[in-house]
N, C-alpha and C positions, 0 to 999 in steps of 0.2 A: 446492499452495504457491501466493499470487499475493503478488507483493513492488512496489514502487515501489522503482524501478531507475534503469539510464542510461535505459533508456524504460521506457513501462509497457504491459504486452502484456494478458495475460488476467483481472488486469495483472502482468507478470512481465518479468523481463529478456531485451532481446533483445540480438543481438551486432551493433550500429548504432553510427555515431557518435553523438554527441547530438544534432547540429545536423538529423540525419535522423530520430531515432527517433520522435518521437511523432506526426510527421505521417504516418511508414509503417505505425504503428498504427493511427491516427485511419483512412484507407485500408481497413486491414483490418476495424476493427471496423464501419464504416459497411456494407459487402459484407455481413455477418454478420446485420443485422437483421432486424424481419420482413417477412414474404412474404404469412403465411396469417393470416385472421378466426379469434382463439382461441373466439369466438363459433358461428359456422356454416363456417368452415373455406373460405371464399371470400378470393379474394385480395387485399390490402391496397392501398394508395397513400399518398402522402404531399398530405395537402391541407391548404392554409390556414384554419383556426380563427379566426372574425374575436371571437370573445369571448376568445381567451386570447392572440390576437396573435403565433400561431407556427404553422409547421407541424406537424401529427399525422398518423401513421397512421390511415386510416379505411376500412373497410370499403367494397369496392365494392358488395357487393349489400345487406348487412340496414342500413349506417350505421354501425354501431359506431364510435364514436372509443376507439382506445388510446391510453392516456396512460403514458411510458416517466419513470422516474424513476431517479436515481442508483443506483449498487450501492456498498455499502459493504466497506472493508476493513480488518479490524483488524489491529495488528502488535505486539507486544512486545518491548521491551528489556530485557532479562535481564542485569546487570551483577555482577561480582564482581570488587571491585577496581576499576582501572582499565581492565577488559578487558569486551568484551559479548557474549555467545552469538549468532553466524554459525553459515549454513546457506549448505554449498555445494550447488548444485543441481543434479540428476542426469537434468532432463530441459530440451528447449528450450523455450521461445526461455530462451537464457541460460545454460545447460548450461557446470555451473563456474565460475561467479560468486559470488560471496559476498552475501548480505543477512539482516538479523535475519529471526527466524520472522513469517510472517504469510498471512492469506486472507481468504474474504469470510466474514461474519456469516452467521450459519444464523437461518431466522425462530425466533422464540421465544427468543434469545439476549440477553443482555446485553453491551455493549459489550467489556466486560469476561471477559465468560466465552468470548464468542469470540476475544477475547487469548488467554487461558489455556488453551484447547483447542488452537489451531493451535499453540502453542509445544510442548504436546505431542505433538500428534501427528508434527510435523516433528523435535522433538528428545528426548522423551524425558522432558524436564523437567515436573513437576509443580506448579505454583504455584498460589496461591489468589488467587482474581478480586478476593477484597476487598481484597488488598492492592495492587493497582494502582494506581499513579497517572500523572493522564494528563499525558501529552507534547507531542504535538502533534498539528493537524488541517491535513490535506495538501488541498487543491481538484487537480483534477485535471480539469476542466471539458473537456479534448479529448478524452476516451473516456469523459466521465459516471460518473467515478467519483471515492469521497471516501475518504481514508486516514486513520483513527484510530491514534495509537500512542500506547500505554502504556510504563512502565517500572517495574522492580522492582529491588532489589538483594538481593542473596543473600549470608548471609554466607560460608559454604564451597562450593566447586564441587562443583556434582549432579553423578551419574552420567546420561551422554548415552547415547542411542541413537536413532542417526537412523532418520528416517522414510523412506517409501519414495522420497519427491521429493527425498530429500536423498543426496547423495555423502558426506559427512562435515558433521559438525555439531563446535563447538569453542568456547574462549571467544578473542579476540583481541583484541589493543590496537591504538589508530589504528593504528599505524606497521609491525603485521603483514600487512595485506594490502596490495597493491599499488593505487596509486589506479587502474588501469584495471579490476581487478576490483572493487572495492568501489563495488556497485551503485547507490550511495546520492549518493557524492560530487560530482558534477559537476551534475546536475539541479537539486539542493537548494543549491547556491550555497553560502554560510557555516554552514548550520544543520548539519551533521554536526558541524563543526571544531567551532561551537561546543558541541553536546551535550558533546564529550569534554574538552573544556575546565569544561564545569561537573560532569561526572563526577569531575573531578580534586579540583574546589574544594568540590564535594557542594553548590552556589548552585543550582537548575535554575531553569529557566524552562518557561513551554509557548509553541509555538511555533505560530503560523497562517500557514499555508505558501499559495501558489497557484501551480502551477506550470504555464509557459506552452509552447508547442507545441517549443521546442528551449530549449538550454544559453545561458542569459543572455537569453533573450528570452520578456517575459510572467511573469518571474518577480517575486514579490512576498514579503517576510516581515514579519510583526511578532511580538513574542515578549514575552510577558508574565512579569517576575519572580514568585517564589512566596516570599511571606513568612514566613519561616522560624517555627513556635512558638515563643514565649517559657517 
């Protein structure tokens, strides 16, 4: 399970104050970066590339330039009435905290297929990827990741089966999870509250969010109202 939370780890929830979380994770993330060339096995080092106007990893032996690209996380908000499907993590970081099912996109998948797969793996709920509607895109440049969120509304409560990375899964309303245990609530500013309002009104929007290094710093949000079909 890999989810946007009060802080973003693998990407996952960590038990740190929001003001410290992304900074701490960025340090861990930097230390885990490339050490050896995947072409010849020799050591690599950061070098300035004039053409790209940025540093990249360059092999000290064969000279291969290694390009890094953001990783994509997909998430699905499954709702029944005014409640959404939530997972309580079984593993650190963030053991015991709640968030919607999410994880890294696999090669060969569409965004929708990845979101549906993660939902099934973590909650046992099978959903049709073709029925998913785009809910939001979250930029997390501090750890080179992008979260793409979808939503789907079900008419009846499905049978739930927690996966190995979840202590439990259930449907919860906005006020049924304590704020400190609701992984999205602080770093995403008003976005989570807006979603629950939209869930009640059925008047949805698509959010474009950038998460800064701490709560209230570097945060930006734009949302686009979805025109209802007539």
